[in-house]
VMD Tcl script that draws the C-alpha trace (Angstrom):
set ca {
  {221.35 41.36 -344.40}
  {220.44 44.88 -343.31}
  {223.55 46.26 -345.01}
  {222.78 44.29 -348.15}
  {219.26 45.76 -348.23}
  {220.79 49.23 -347.96}
  {223.09 48.44 -350.84}
  {220.18 47.16 -352.92}
  {218.29 50.39 -352.24}
  {221.27 52.42 -353.38}
  {221.66 50.29 -356.51}
  {218.00 50.83 -357.37}
  {218.46 54.59 -357.01}
  {221.48 54.29 -359.29}
  {219.47 52.29 -361.82}
  {219.87 54.67 -364.73}
  {223.58 55.29 -364.28}
  {224.50 54.84 -367.95}
  {226.63 57.29 -369.90}
  {224.52 59.54 -372.10}
  {227.02 60.57 -374.74}
  {229.16 57.99 -376.49}
  {231.24 57.58 -379.61}
  {231.86 55.06 -382.32}
  {228.19 54.24 -382.82}
  {225.35 55.44 -384.99}
  {223.64 58.57 -383.68}
  {219.95 58.31 -382.72}
  {219.63 61.89 -381.43}
  {221.56 65.10 -380.90}
  {221.10 68.01 -378.50}
  {222.70 71.30 -379.51}
  {225.22 69.33 -381.55}
  {226.03 66.69 -378.92}
  {225.15 63.14 -379.94}
  {223.34 60.30 -378.23}
  {224.36 57.04 -379.88}
  {222.51 53.81 -380.53}
  {224.97 52.09 -378.18}
  {224.04 54.53 -375.38}
  {220.35 53.91 -375.97}
  {220.77 50.13 -376.10}
  {222.66 50.14 -372.79}
  {219.92 52.15 -371.13}
  {217.17 50.01 -372.63}
  {218.82 46.85 -371.33}
  {218.43 48.11 -367.77}
  {214.94 49.50 -368.36}
  {213.81 46.14 -369.75}
  {215.42 44.26 -366.87}
  {213.63 46.47 -364.35}
  {210.25 45.91 -366.00}
  {210.79 42.15 -366.19}
  {211.63 42.09 -362.48}
  {208.18 43.59 -361.92}
  {206.60 40.72 -363.84}
  {206.19 42.45 -367.22}
  {206.47 40.15 -370.23}
  {207.63 41.39 -373.63}
  {206.65 38.31 -375.60}
  {204.53 38.51 -378.75}
  {203.62 41.46 -380.94}
  {202.11 43.42 -378.06}
  {205.31 43.05 -376.07}
  {207.33 44.27 -379.06}
  {205.10 47.33 -379.37}
  {205.62 48.01 -375.69}
  {209.40 47.79 -376.08}
  {209.33 50.21 -379.00}
  {207.28 52.70 -376.99}
  {209.67 52.32 -374.05}
  {212.62 52.93 -376.35}
  {211.11 56.17 -377.61}
  {210.37 57.34 -374.07}
  {213.84 56.34 -372.87}
  {215.50 58.33 -375.65}
  {213.29 61.30 -374.81}
  {214.45 61.05 -371.18}
  {218.09 60.92 -372.29}
  {217.58 64.07 -374.35}
  {216.21 65.83 -371.28}
  {219.15 64.64 -369.21}
  {221.63 66.03 -371.74}
  {219.76 69.36 -371.77}
  {220.09 69.50 -367.98}
  {223.80 68.71 -368.13}
  {224.36 71.46 -370.68}
  {222.34 73.94 -368.60}
  {224.22 73.04 -365.41}
  {227.52 73.81 -367.13}
  {226.17 77.08 -368.52}
  {224.86 78.11 -365.08}
  {228.21 77.09 -363.51}
  {226.70 74.54 -361.13}
  {228.26 71.42 -362.67}
  {229.95 69.49 -359.83}
  {233.67 69.04 -359.39}
  {235.26 65.61 -359.15}
  {235.84 66.20 -355.44}
  {232.10 66.82 -354.89}
  {231.27 63.59 -356.65}
  {233.89 61.64 -354.70}
  {232.54 62.99 -351.40}
  {229.02 61.87 -352.35}
  {230.24 58.38 -353.32}
  {232.22 58.10 -350.08}
  {229.05 58.89 -348.11}
  {227.18 56.10 -349.90}
  {230.01 53.65 -349.23}
  {229.94 54.55 -345.53}
  {226.15 54.15 -345.38}
  {226.25 50.62 -346.78}
  {228.99 49.39 -344.46}
  {232.25 49.97 -346.25}
  {233.95 49.69 -349.64}
  {234.04 45.89 -349.68}
  {230.27 45.54 -349.24}
  {229.67 48.34 -351.72}
  {231.82 46.68 -354.39}
  {230.20 43.31 -353.74}
  {226.77 44.83 -354.28}
  {227.79 46.58 -357.49}
  {229.19 43.31 -358.82}
  {226.03 41.42 -357.86}
  {223.80 43.85 -359.73}
  {226.12 44.41 -362.73}
  {227.04 48.00 -361.93}
  {230.46 49.63 -362.07}
  {231.98 52.41 -360.00}
  {232.15 54.50 -363.18}
  {228.38 54.17 -363.63}
  {227.82 55.24 -360.02}
  {230.08 58.26 -360.53}
  {228.16 59.20 -363.67}
  {224.83 59.01 -361.88}
  {226.02 61.05 -358.91}
  {227.53 63.68 -361.21}
  {224.20 64.12 -362.95}
  {222.31 63.96 -359.65}
  {224.37 66.75 -358.06}
  {224.29 68.87 -361.22}
  {220.53 68.59 -361.53}
  {219.82 69.38 -357.89}
  {222.16 72.38 -357.91}
  {220.50 73.61 -361.11}
  {217.07 73.21 -359.51}
  {218.19 75.16 -356.45}
  {219.52 78.00 -358.59}
  {216.51 78.25 -360.91}
  {213.98 78.08 -358.03}
  {215.88 80.09 -355.40}
  {213.35 82.94 -355.38}
  {210.24 80.76 -354.93}
  {208.50 81.81 -351.67}
  {205.04 81.21 -350.13}
  {202.82 83.42 -347.96}
  {200.04 82.60 -345.49}
  {197.56 83.67 -348.17}
  {199.12 81.18 -350.59}
  {198.68 78.42 -348.01}
  {195.03 79.30 -347.37}
  {194.15 79.45 -351.07}
  {195.96 76.18 -351.71}
  {193.96 74.42 -348.99}
  {190.64 75.78 -350.29}
  {191.43 74.63 -353.84}
  {192.85 71.22 -352.87}
  {190.83 69.97 -349.91}
  {190.50 66.52 -351.46}
  {194.27 66.17 -351.21}
  {194.31 66.73 -347.47}
  {192.64 63.71 -346.04}
  {193.95 61.21 -343.55}
  {193.92 57.94 -345.49}
  {192.21 54.71 -344.56}
  {194.29 52.86 -341.95}
  {194.47 49.06 -342.02}
  {195.52 46.52 -339.42}
  {195.53 42.98 -340.75}
  {197.05 39.54 -340.60}
  {197.76 37.52 -343.72}
  {198.84 34.14 -344.99}
  {200.76 34.21 -348.27}
  {200.98 31.24 -350.63}
  {203.52 31.84 -353.39}
  {203.87 30.16 -356.76}
  {206.46 30.07 -359.54}
  {205.72 32.63 -362.24}
  {207.07 31.27 -365.57}
  {207.31 34.84 -366.94}
  {209.53 36.05 -364.10}
  {213.05 34.77 -364.67}
  {214.98 37.25 -362.55}
  {214.57 39.58 -359.58}
  {217.05 42.49 -359.34}
  {219.47 40.72 -361.64}
  {219.36 37.44 -359.75}
  {217.50 34.22 -360.69}
  {213.96 34.33 -359.30}
  {213.66 32.01 -356.27}
  {211.54 28.92 -356.81}
  {208.94 27.53 -354.43}
  {208.16 24.43 -356.50}
  {204.47 25.25 -356.84}
  {202.28 26.21 -359.80}
  {199.67 28.93 -359.63}
  {196.90 26.34 -359.63}
  {198.55 24.47 -356.76}
  {198.98 27.70 -354.79}
  {195.34 28.64 -355.20}
  {194.24 25.15 -354.16}
  {196.45 25.32 -351.05}
  {195.02 28.74 -350.17}
  {191.48 27.37 -350.57}
  {192.34 24.45 -348.27}
  {193.58 26.89 -345.63}
  {190.31 28.82 -345.85}
  {188.44 25.54 -345.32}
  {190.49 24.97 -342.16}
  {189.62 28.47 -340.97}
  {185.96 27.77 -341.69}
  {186.32 24.71 -339.46}
  {187.56 26.83 -336.57}
  {191.35 26.69 -337.04}
  {193.39 29.53 -335.52}
  {194.54 32.09 -338.12}
  {197.84 32.95 -336.41}
  {198.72 29.28 -335.97}
  {198.07 28.55 -339.65}
  {200.12 31.60 -340.66}
  {203.11 30.30 -338.71}
  {202.75 26.87 -340.29}
  {201.70 27.64 -343.85}
  {202.63 31.20 -344.87}
  {205.43 31.83 -347.38}
  {205.93 35.38 -346.05}
  {209.10 35.19 -343.95}
  {208.57 38.76 -342.74}
  {205.22 38.04 -341.04}
  {204.82 34.31 -340.38}
  {206.72 34.36 -337.07}
  {204.20 36.94 -335.78}
  {201.21 34.90 -336.86}
  {200.88 36.77 -340.16}
  {200.80 40.25 -338.60}
  {201.45 42.92 -341.26}
  {203.91 45.59 -340.10}
  {205.60 48.55 -341.72}
  {209.37 49.15 -341.65}
  {209.08 50.90 -338.28}
  {207.25 47.92 -336.79}
  {203.82 49.59 -336.69}
  {200.91 47.18 -337.11}
  {198.61 49.84 -338.63}
  {199.46 51.23 -342.07}
  {197.88 53.63 -344.56}
  {196.06 52.07 -347.47}
  {198.19 52.11 -350.60}
  {201.54 52.52 -348.83}
  {202.66 49.01 -347.90}
  {200.74 46.14 -349.47}
  {199.65 45.47 -353.09}
  {196.50 47.27 -354.26}
  {194.57 44.00 -354.64}
  {195.45 43.14 -351.04}
  {194.28 46.50 -349.67}
  {191.08 46.49 -351.72}
  {190.21 43.05 -350.39}
  {191.12 44.01 -346.83}
  {188.90 47.13 -346.69}
  {185.99 45.12 -348.11}
  {186.05 42.83 -345.06}
  {184.27 43.34 -341.77}
  {186.55 43.78 -338.78}
  {187.37 40.34 -337.41}
  {186.50 38.54 -340.66}
  {188.86 36.80 -343.09}
  {188.73 36.51 -346.87}
  {186.53 33.64 -348.05}
  {188.35 33.40 -351.38}
  {192.12 33.58 -352.03}
  {193.23 37.10 -353.00}
  {195.59 37.05 -355.99}
  {198.40 39.64 -356.01}
  {201.79 40.02 -357.66}
  {203.32 38.23 -354.65}
  {200.99 35.24 -354.71}
  {197.67 34.28 -353.11}
  {196.74 35.86 -349.79}
  {194.23 34.93 -347.11}
  {193.56 38.14 -345.16}
  {192.13 38.72 -341.70}
  {191.07 42.30 -340.97}
  {191.74 43.33 -337.38}
  {191.06 47.06 -337.48}
  {189.94 49.67 -340.02}
  {190.05 53.44 -339.57}
  {188.04 55.34 -342.20}
  {189.29 58.26 -344.27}
  {189.15 61.65 -342.50}
  {189.07 65.18 -343.96}
  {191.76 67.33 -342.34}
  {190.85 70.85 -341.15}
  {192.89 73.81 -342.37}
  {194.86 73.92 -339.12}
  {195.56 70.21 -339.32}
  {196.64 70.47 -342.96}
  {198.65 73.70 -342.64}
  {201.96 72.16 -341.47}
  {201.86 69.71 -344.35}
  {201.07 72.46 -346.87}
  {203.90 74.59 -345.50}
  {206.23 71.70 -346.13}
  {204.89 70.57 -349.51}
  {203.78 73.75 -351.31}
  {207.26 75.22 -351.85}
  {208.37 71.99 -353.53}
  {205.22 71.97 -355.68}
  {205.82 75.54 -356.83}
  {209.50 74.77 -357.45}
  {208.48 71.75 -359.49}
  {206.31 73.94 -361.69}
  {209.08 76.52 -362.04}
  {211.62 73.90 -363.03}
  {209.16 72.21 -365.42}
  {208.64 75.57 -367.12}
  {212.41 76.03 -367.26}
  {212.86 72.64 -368.92}
  {210.12 73.44 -371.41}
  {211.93 76.63 -372.32}
  {215.21 74.74 -372.68}
  {213.57 72.33 -375.11}
  {211.87 75.05 -377.08}
  {215.16 76.87 -377.60}
  {217.41 73.85 -378.16}
  {218.43 72.30 -381.45}
  {217.21 68.74 -381.02}
  {217.26 65.94 -383.56}
  {215.44 62.75 -382.56}
  {215.50 59.97 -385.16}
  {212.84 57.96 -383.28}
  {210.48 60.91 -382.95}
  {208.77 60.35 -386.29}
  {207.47 56.99 -385.01}
  {205.74 58.59 -382.04}
  {202.06 59.56 -382.52}
  {202.11 61.65 -379.35}
  {205.04 63.44 -377.70}
  {205.57 63.20 -373.98}
  {205.33 66.31 -371.85}
  {208.31 68.63 -372.27}
  {211.07 67.89 -369.83}
  {209.95 64.43 -368.82}
  {211.33 65.16 -365.33}
  {209.68 65.90 -362.02}
  {210.89 67.55 -358.85}
  {209.38 65.63 -355.94}
  {209.62 67.11 -352.44}
  {213.17 66.92 -351.13}
  {214.81 66.77 -354.57}
  {215.58 63.01 -354.49}
  {218.13 61.57 -356.93}
  {216.94 61.02 -360.47}
  {218.12 59.11 -363.50}
  {220.95 60.38 -365.59}
  {224.64 60.37 -366.23}
  {227.70 62.50 -366.69}
  {228.49 64.06 -370.02}
  {231.64 62.88 -371.67}
}
mol new
graphics top color blue
foreach p $ca { graphics top sphere $p radius 0.5 }
foreach p [lrange $ca 0 end-1] q [lrange $ca 1 end] { graphics top cylinder $p $q radius 0.2 }
display resetview
């Protein structure tokens, strides 16, 4: 199961591995003479829509149709940016060789436990090796382009000090939560699939789940043990064996607010007194929770010395992000771009549509044909 989870994580990173430039289909956009076809856009949209539906988004009705149209415009805009990056990578002579791409794919295969498991995962999530190769080609090209364009970005001690003074609100130690929880799931009629697979059923409606959660709270009010009820009643297989104890991936029982559990869960948890449990079921995207707060550490402002190591690590990436964003803006301003969906858009997205998070993680895209 651990290897399968690794494969799933890789597949999610490879989510947008769809060829940008195609042939034999009506053009919806062109970038410096290179076309993006309706077929290319439809393929990408299929995966975008699937991803959103897996998160519980419904596209039914007129509002859903409007949402799809907006997503289509944004998706095409992203594909235009990707093609601009591919063209720039070739011009700057940083476009990867086939051997570079193969080496990267081989590393992924090794990480997930071998070629057989890798191929099984791709088949399960409707991906092909070609799509993976396209994504990795774009990924390597983009990162090498970023490195070249931002190679001269440096920071000084004065830069670090000024950054801290202007961004103190950013450098706070977040609220830390330690809690136990009982989860009661229900079948969401709008969620048909999860990561390409049929959504598991628990045989319970939302109303039934809420009623069951309320009954558990009544038992707690009568003196029942929270951990015992969690082991007996909770639908969370990750926590029920430990009496509902919430843990992060490293096994820590204390986690930073906003990093592990749904927002509605965290908001309800921090509203409790230490030692108390929620008197009403807390609805989240996972189901209804009953929460018991065990410990709460308040937010803390970091001093300059405490924040300095973090700034030293993060500020170069932030400045590189701005440099690369400016570079993409310039690429757009000087490119010959035709976008046949653009006239439907009341507002245009920010130039580039791409970000450079710390560490240059993989992004969406594909290889040019």
